[in-house]
C-alpha positions, -999 to 999 in steps of 0.1 A, spaced: 573 -584 766 550 -565 789 533 -547 760 530 -579 740 515 -597 770 490 -569 776 480 -571 739 474 -608 743 502 -618 719 524 -638 743 519 -658 775 544 -661 803 548 -692 824 572 -699 852 600 -723 844 597 -756 863 635 -758 865 643 -722 876 619 -701 895 637 -670 885 630 -676 848 598 -672 827 590 -690 795 574 -670 767 551 -685 742 529 -670 715 492 -670 720 469 -679 691 466 -642 684 504 -638 685 508 -666 661 482 -650 637 499 -616 639 533 -632 632 519 -650 602 504 -618 589 536 -599 594 555 -627 575 531 -626 547 534 -588 544 572 -589 543 571 -618 518 547 -599 495 568 -567 497 600 -586 489 582 -603 459 572 -568 447 607 -554 451 624 -584 434 597 -592 409 615 -576 379 648 -592 386 659 -620 362 655 -655 378 692 -659 383 695 -627 402 665 -636 423 681 -670 432 714 -652 441 696 -627 463 676 -655 480 709 -674 486 726 -643 500 697 -635 524 696 -671 535 733 -670 543 729 -638 563 700 -651 583 718 -684 591 748 -664 603 726 -641 624 708 -670 641 741 -688 648 751 -659 671 782 -636 671 813 -648 652 839 -666 674 874 -652 676 
């Protein structure tokens, strides 16, 4: 976070509920850099999967979506 803040990509603000905590938000430049990174990844994936038949592309997209949703849900519960 320190490096991102120094580069002007994120901004820290103190939490109004907990003085020990900081809230992190993207700056305009951070948002722009994030969008550029996303576009770059999307373009690369399009290039890599461009020759796949439509059915295979759909299956790949579904698998990646499932993996990402599991990742964002957190660790599996025992």
